[in-house]
C-alpha positions as CSV (number, residue, x, y, z in Angstrom):
1,X,-8.0,-14.9,-9.4
2,X,-9.2,-11.6,-7.8
3,X,-7.8,-11.4,-4.4
4,X,-8.5,-9.1,-1.5
5,X,-6.6,-8.2,1.7
6,X,-8.3,-8.4,5.0
7,X,-6.5,-7.1,8.0
8,X,-7.7,-6.1,11.4
9,X,-6.0,-4.4,14.3
10,X,-6.8,-4.6,18.0
11,X,-10.0,-2.5,18.6
12,X,-11.3,-1.1,21.9
13,X,-14.8,-2.4,22.8
14,X,-16.1,-1.7,26.3
15,X,-17.2,-4.7,28.4
16,X,-16.5,-7.2,25.7
17,X,-13.3,-8.6,24.4
18,X,-12.8,-9.3,20.8
19,X,-12.4,-13.1,20.8
20,X,-10.7,-15.0,18.0
21,X,-14.0,-16.2,16.8
22,X,-15.3,-12.6,16.4
23,X,-12.2,-11.7,14.5
24,X,-12.7,-14.7,12.3
25,X,-16.3,-13.7,11.7
26,X,-15.1,-10.5,10.0
27,X,-12.5,-12.3,7.8
28,X,-15.0,-15.0,6.8
29,X,-17.5,-12.4,5.7
30,X,-14.9,-11.0,3.3
31,X,-14.4,-14.5,2.0
32,X,-18.1,-14.9,1.5
33,X,-18.0,-11.7,-0.6
34,X,-15.4,-13.2,-2.8
35,X,-12.0,-12.6,-1.2
36,X,-9.3,-15.0,-2.5
37,X,-7.1,-15.1,0.6
38,X,-6.9,-13.9,4.2
39,X,-4.0,-11.8,5.4
40,X,-3.7,-11.9,9.2
41,X,-2.9,-8.8,11.4
42,X,0.8,-8.2,11.9
43,X,2.2,-10.2,14.7
44,X,5.4,-10.8,16.7
45,X,6.5,-13.8,18.7
46,X,9.7,-13.6,20.6
47,X,10.5,-15.7,23.7
48,X,11.1,-13.7,27.0
49,X,14.7,-14.8,27.3
50,X,15.5,-13.5,23.8
51,X,13.8,-10.2,24.5
52,X,15.9,-9.8,27.7
53,X,19.1,-10.5,25.8
54,X,18.3,-8.1,22.9
55,X,17.3,-5.3,25.3
56,X,21.0,-5.1,26.2
57,X,22.0,-4.7,22.5
58,X,19.2,-2.5,21.1
59,X,19.2,1.3,21.1
60,X,17.5,2.5,24.4
61,X,14.1,4.1,24.0
62,X,11.2,5.5,26.0
63,X,8.2,3.2,25.8
64,X,4.8,4.3,27.0
65,X,3.4,2.8,30.2
66,X,-0.1,3.9,29.0
67,X,-2.5,1.3,27.7
68,X,-2.6,1.0,23.9
69,X,-5.4,2.5,21.9
70,X,-6.6,1.9,18.3
71,X,-5.5,4.0,15.4
72,X,-7.1,7.5,15.0
73,X,-8.2,8.2,11.5
74,X,-8.9,11.5,9.7
75,X,-10.0,12.5,6.2
76,X,-8.7,16.0,5.7
77,X,-11.1,16.9,2.8
78,X,-13.8,15.4,0.6
79,X,-11.8,15.5,-2.6
80,X,-10.2,12.1,-2.3
81,X,-10.4,8.7,-0.7
82,X,-7.2,9.3,1.3
83,X,-7.0,8.6,5.0
84,X,-4.5,9.8,7.6
85,X,-3.8,7.5,10.6
86,X,-2.0,8.0,13.9
87,X,-1.0,4.7,15.4
88,X,-1.2,3.8,19.1
89,X,1.4,4.5,21.7
90,X,4.8,2.7,21.6
91,X,4.2,-0.4,23.8
92,X,7.0,-2.2,25.7
93,X,9.1,-4.8,24.0
94,X,7.5,-7.5,26.2
95,X,4.1,-6.4,25.1
96,X,5.0,-6.4,21.4
97,X,6.8,-9.8,21.7
98,X,3.7,-11.5,23.0
99,X,1.1,-10.5,20.3
100,X,1.2,-13.9,18.6
101,X,0.8,-15.8,21.8
102,X,-2.0,-13.6,23.1
103,X,-4.0,-13.1,19.9
104,X,-2.8,-14.3,16.5
105,X,-2.2,-18.0,17.3
106,X,-5.8,-18.5,18.5
107,X,-7.1,-16.5,15.5
108,X,-5.2,-18.8,13.1
109,X,-6.7,-21.9,14.7
110,X,-10.2,-20.4,14.6
111,X,-9.8,-19.6,10.9
112,X,-8.4,-23.0,10.0
113,X,-11.4,-24.7,11.5
114,X,-13.9,-22.5,9.7
115,X,-12.5,-21.1,6.4
116,X,-12.8,-22.9,3.0
117,X,-9.8,-25.1,2.4
118,X,-8.9,-23.3,-0.8
119,X,-8.5,-19.9,0.9
120,X,-4.8,-19.5,2.0
121,X,-3.7,-17.8,5.2
122,X,-0.9,-15.3,4.9
123,X,1.0,-14.6,8.1
124,X,1.9,-10.9,8.5
125,X,5.3,-11.3,10.3
126,X,7.0,-8.5,12.1
127,X,10.0,-8.5,14.5
128,X,11.8,-6.4,17.1
129,X,14.5,-3.9,16.2
130,X,17.0,-4.7,13.5
131,X,17.4,-8.3,14.8
132,X,16.7,-11.0,12.2
133,X,16.3,-13.7,14.9
134,X,13.0,-12.0,16.1
135,X,11.6,-12.3,12.6
136,X,12.7,-16.0,12.5
137,X,10.9,-16.9,15.8
138,X,7.8,-15.1,14.6
139,X,7.8,-16.8,11.2
140,X,8.3,-20.2,12.7
141,X,5.4,-19.7,15.1
142,X,3.2,-18.8,12.2
143,X,4.3,-21.8,10.2
144,X,3.7,-24.2,13.1
145,X,0.3,-22.7,13.6
146,X,-0.6,-23.5,10.0
147,X,-0.4,-20.5,7.7
148,X,0.3,-21.1,4.1
149,X,2.6,-18.1,3.3
150,X,4.7,-15.6,5.2
151,X,4.7,-11.9,4.4
152,X,7.6,-10.1,6.1
153,X,6.3,-6.7,7.2
154,X,9.3,-4.5,6.6
155,X,7.2,-1.5,5.8
156,X,4.8,-0.4,8.4
157,X,5.1,3.4,9.0
158,X,4.0,3.2,12.6
159,X,7.6,3.6,14.0
160,X,7.8,7.1,12.5
161,X,6.3,8.3,15.8
162,X,9.1,6.9,17.8
163,X,11.4,9.6,19.2
164,X,14.5,7.5,18.6
165,X,13.4,6.3,15.1
166,X,15.4,8.7,12.9
167,X,18.7,8.3,14.9
168,X,18.2,4.5,14.9
169,X,17.7,4.5,11.1
170,X,21.1,6.2,10.4
171,X,22.9,4.3,13.2
172,X,21.4,1.0,12.1
173,X,20.6,0.2,15.7
174,X,16.9,0.5,16.2
175,X,15.0,0.4,19.5
176,X,13.4,-2.9,20.5
177,X,10.0,-2.3,18.8
178,X,8.7,-3.2,15.3
179,X,11.1,-1.4,13.0
180,X,8.8,-1.2,9.9
181,X,10.1,0.9,7.0
182,X,13.2,2.0,9.0
183,X,14.5,-1.5,8.4
184,X,12.8,-2.0,5.1
185,X,14.4,1.0,3.4
186,X,17.9,-0.5,3.9
187,X,18.6,-3.1,1.2
188,X,21.4,-4.9,3.1
189,X,19.3,-5.4,6.2
190,X,16.3,-6.5,4.1
191,X,18.3,-9.0,2.3
192,X,19.9,-10.6,5.4
193,X,16.6,-10.7,7.3
194,X,14.7,-12.2,4.3
195,X,17.4,-14.8,3.7
196,X,17.4,-15.9,7.3
197,X,13.7,-16.3,7.4
198,X,13.6,-18.2,4.1
199,X,16.1,-20.7,5.5
200,X,14.2,-21.1,8.7
201,X,10.7,-22.0,7.3
202,X,9.4,-24.4,4.6
203,X,6.6,-22.2,3.2
204,X,6.9,-19.4,0.6
205,X,8.1,-16.1,2.0
206,X,7.3,-12.6,0.6
207,X,8.2,-9.1,1.6
208,X,5.9,-6.0,1.9
209,X,7.8,-2.9,1.0
210,X,7.3,0.7,1.8
211,X,6.2,3.5,-0.6
212,X,9.0,5.5,1.0
213,X,11.5,3.5,-1.0
214,X,11.5,5.4,-4.3
215,X,12.9,5.0,-7.8
216,X,15.5,3.7,-8.6
217,X,16.4,2.5,-5.1
218,X,13.4,0.1,-5.2
219,X,15.1,-1.8,-8.0
220,X,18.1,-2.7,-5.8
221,X,15.8,-3.5,-2.9
222,X,13.6,-5.8,-5.0
223,X,16.7,-7.6,-6.5
224,X,18.0,-8.3,-3.1
225,X,14.7,-9.6,-1.8
226,X,14.6,-11.9,-4.8
227,X,18.2,-13.1,-4.4
228,X,17.5,-13.8,-0.7
229,X,14.9,-16.4,-1.8
230,X,11.6,-14.5,-1.4
231,X,8.8,-15.6,-3.8
232,X,6.8,-12.4,-3.9
233,X,6.9,-8.6,-3.2
234,X,3.9,-6.6,-2.0
235,X,3.8,-3.0,-3.2
236,X,3.2,-1.5,-0.7
237,X,2.3,-0.4,2.8
238,X,1.0,2.9,4.1
239,X,3.1,6.0,3.5
240,X,4.4,8.8,5.7
241,X,2.6,12.2,5.7
242,X,1.8,15.3,7.6
243,X,-1.8,16.3,7.8
244,X,-2.7,19.8,6.6
245,X,-2.6,22.4,9.3
246,X,-5.7,24.4,10.2
247,X,-5.0,27.7,8.5
248,X,-7.9,29.3,10.4
249,X,-6.6,28.3,13.8
250,X,-3.0,29.5,13.8
251,X,-1.6,26.4,12.1
252,X,-2.7,23.9,14.7
253,X,-3.5,20.4,13.7
254,X,-6.9,19.2,12.6
255,X,-6.9,16.1,14.8
256,X,-9.7,16.0,17.3
257,X,-8.6,15.8,20.9
258,X,-4.9,15.8,20.1
259,X,-2.7,18.8,20.9
260,X,-0.4,18.4,18.0
261,X,0.1,17.4,14.4
262,X,2.6,14.5,14.2
263,X,4.0,12.8,11.2
264,X,1.5,10.0,10.5
265,X,0.5,7.3,8.2
266,X,-1.5,7.8,5.0
267,X,-3.4,5.4,2.8
268,X,-5.8,5.6,-0.1
269,X,-5.8,7.6,-3.3
270,X,-2.5,9.3,-2.5
271,X,-0.7,5.9,-2.7
272,X,-1.9,4.7,-6.1
273,X,0.6,6.5,-8.3
274,X,3.5,5.3,-6.1
275,X,2.1,1.8,-6.1
276,X,1.9,1.8,-9.9
277,X,5.4,3.1,-10.1
278,X,6.8,0.4,-7.8
279,X,4.9,-2.4,-9.5
280,X,5.9,-1.3,-13.0
281,X,9.6,-0.7,-12.1
282,X,10.0,-4.1,-10.4
283,X,8.1,-5.9,-13.2
284,X,10.3,-4.2,-15.8
285,X,13.7,-4.5,-14.2
286,X,13.5,-7.4,-11.7
287,X,12.7,-10.8,-13.1
288,X,11.9,-14.0,-11.2
289,X,9.6,-12.7,-8.5
290,X,5.9,-12.2,-8.3
291,X,4.3,-8.9,-7.4
292,X,1.1,-8.1,-5.4
293,X,-0.3,-4.5,-5.6
294,X,-1.7,-2.8,-2.6
295,X,-2.5,0.8,-1.9
296,X,-5.0,3.3,-3.4
297,X,-6.9,0.7,-5.4
298,X,-10.4,2.0,-4.8
299,X,-12.1,1.2,-8.1
300,X,-12.3,-2.1,-10.1
301,X,-10.5,-0.4,-13.0
302,X,-7.5,0.1,-10.7
303,X,-7.2,-3.6,-10.2
304,X,-6.9,-4.1,-14.0
305,X,-4.4,-1.2,-14.3
306,X,-2.2,-2.6,-11.5
307,X,-2.2,-6.1,-13.1
308,X,-1.5,-4.7,-16.6
309,X,1.6,-3.1,-15.0
310,X,2.8,-6.5,-13.7
311,X,0.9,-7.4,-10.5
312,X,-0.4,-10.9,-10.3
313,X,-2.7,-10.3,-7.4
314,X,-4.2,-7.3,-5.6
315,X,-5.1,-6.2,-2.0
316,X,-7.9,-3.7,-1.7
317,X,-8.4,-1.9,1.6
318,X,-9.4,1.7,1.2
319,X,-12.2,0.8,-1.2
320,X,-13.8,-1.5,1.3
321,X,-13.5,1.0,4.1
322,X,-15.4,3.6,2.1
323,X,-17.9,1.3,0.3
324,X,-18.1,-1.8,2.4
325,X,-17.2,-5.4,1.7
326,X,-19.8,-5.6,-1.1
327,X,-17.1,-3.9,-3.2
328,X,-15.3,-7.3,-3.4
329,X,-18.3,-8.9,-5.1
330,X,-18.6,-5.9,-7.4
331,X,-14.9,-6.0,-8.3
332,X,-15.2,-9.7,-9.3
333,X,-18.4,-8.9,-11.3
334,X,-16.5,-6.1,-13.1
335,X,-13.6,-8.4,-13.9
336,X,-15.8,-11.1,-15.4
337,X,-17.7,-8.6,-17.5
338,X,-14.5,-6.8,-18.5
339,X,-12.7,-10.0,-19.5
340,X,-15.6,-11.2,-21.6
341,X,-16.0,-7.8,-23.4
342,X,-12.2,-7.5,-24.0
343,X,-11.8,-11.1,-25.1
344,X,-9.5,-12.3,-22.3
345,X,-9.8,-16.0,-21.3
346,X,-7.8,-15.6,-18.1
347,X,-6.2,-13.0,-15.9
348,X,-2.9,-14.0,-17.5
349,X,-4.2,-12.6,-20.7
350,X,-3.8,-9.0,-19.5
351,X,-1.3,-9.4,-16.7
352,X,1.8,-7.4,-17.6
353,X,0.3,-6.3,-20.9
354,X,1.2,-2.7,-20.4
355,X,4.9,-3.3,-19.8
356,X,5.7,-3.5,-23.5
357,X,4.7,0.2,-23.8
358,X,6.9,1.4,-21.0
359,X,9.8,2.9,-23.0
360,X,12.3,5.7,-22.6
361,X,11.3,8.9,-24.4
362,X,14.2,8.5,-26.9
363,X,12.5,5.3,-28.2
364,X,9.1,7.0,-28.7
365,X,7.7,8.2,-32.0
366,X,6.0,11.5,-31.4
367,X,3.3,13.0,-33.7
368,X,4.6,16.6,-33.7
369,X,1.8,17.9,-35.9
370,X,-0.9,17.5,-33.3
371,X,-3.0,20.6,-32.3
372,X,-5.7,21.3,-29.9
373,X,-9.4,20.9,-30.9
374,X,-12.4,22.3,-29.0
375,X,-15.8,20.5,-28.9
376,X,-18.2,23.5,-28.8
377,X,-21.0,21.2,-27.4
378,X,-19.0,20.6,-24.3
379,X,-17.2,23.9,-23.8
380,X,-18.7,26.0,-21.0
381,X,-16.7,29.1,-21.7
382,X,-15.1,29.0,-18.2
383,X,-11.8,30.4,-19.6
384,X,-9.5,28.2,-17.6
385,X,-7.6,27.1,-20.7
386,X,-7.0,30.7,-21.7
387,X,-6.1,32.0,-18.3
388,X,-2.8,30.3,-17.9
389,X,0.3,30.1,-20.1
390,X,-1.2,29.2,-23.5
391,X,-0.8,31.6,-26.4
392,X,-2.9,29.7,-28.9
393,X,-6.4,29.5,-27.1
394,X,-8.7,32.4,-26.8
395,X,-12.4,33.0,-25.9
396,X,-14.8,34.2,-28.6
397,X,-18.5,34.4,-27.9
398,X,-18.0,32.6,-24.7
399,X,-16.4,29.6,-26.4
400,X,-12.8,28.5,-26.5
401,X,-11.1,28.8,-29.9
402,X,-7.7,27.6,-31.1
403,X,-5.2,29.5,-33.2
404,X,-3.5,26.4,-34.8
405,X,-0.6,28.4,-36.1
406,X,0.5,29.0,-32.5
407,X,-0.4,25.6,-31.0
408,X,2.5,23.3,-30.1
409,X,0.3,20.3,-29.2
410,X,1.5,20.2,-25.7
411,X,-1.8,19.0,-24.4
412,X,-2.0,21.1,-21.2
413,X,-5.3,22.6,-22.2
414,X,-6.8,19.1,-22.7
415,X,-5.5,18.0,-19.4
416,X,-6.9,20.9,-17.4
417,X,-10.3,21.4,-19.1
418,X,-12.9,20.6,-16.4
419,X,-15.5,19.6,-19.1
420,X,-13.1,17.5,-21.2
421,X,-14.0,19.7,-24.2
422,X,-10.5,19.8,-25.6
423,X,-8.5,17.0,-27.2
424,X,-5.5,16.7,-29.5
425,X,-5.9,15.9,-33.1
426,X,-4.4,16.3,-36.5
427,X,-4.7,19.7,-38.2
428,X,-7.7,20.0,-40.4
């Protein structure tokens, strides 16, 4: 089944509130285009009395009294489909704790009345600080409202903007706001939070992890998530980045109407390699848990690649932002055509297929006799291949030539050729 993530944050619309039915309209349009499930916006539900009690235990923090505003997005260049985001201001614990009651609960009811019965709802469950009880109350609220699965959001990079975030991470005492990857990058805390939520609800629980948790640390994290009772892992959320400075304006940031260049969130193309790594590593070294791929999947081929590396489902966000929800339909059409052409009867036919080829270099059989070959019909004579470190390629009559006696078959020339005019082959 081809699946697709749909997630909406609070937006600012003058003179007209975004009602639950209007939110639902957007999700249902995704479903009409072919989406296989609906993932709700991240939400928190913590009773007032619990908030008051936890405020005395949590690390003190400065929360903004200014009204929240939507994310601010920027594309720093036209060479990729990457987006940089700055989240809204840090709201008060009381404001965060009431998101479910104000918005998400009503949205769930609207969707349950209108969505097809076979389209599951995934609750995107967050909490406050490093306190598992806040994730429990939120998960229970989602279950009672009628969601089909719980996804613990232990990965959002939004808290990177919190002044006290770094100290809180190392002290393991975070301010009373959504902790995101600051909690999700600590395997012991992830395991305990996941285990408590799994015990508290009767529906499947999964965990969305952060791309900031790298190799091999992600293996331990995934094993602990599995051992705590989770049924799936989502790889992964937005990453952390710094936008390029404006080199023609004394290094100031490129953000419009902002007097600085903060660490921010990044999504799109930049995430894909990290997502592939996490998916493959978990599929290879952590058995007994399903994997969903999310991040940088902007073409239908990327869906197949992620699934061949071990993902059983995919979430596609950036592709839709740039190309519209029609990409869902096009992705499904591609999959049907691809499976027919390649002889796959089901998605299971190619899921995890690439894992058998993931081997340590010591187990690989190299063909040492390979040399570079130039296709003269494609070569433009640009000289890029000869103007680097190679001692075997030279230009002759504006075409690249290869001295096979000096060629080691490293493949750099083939990798950098802008016209794809060079490949490796056996000596002739």
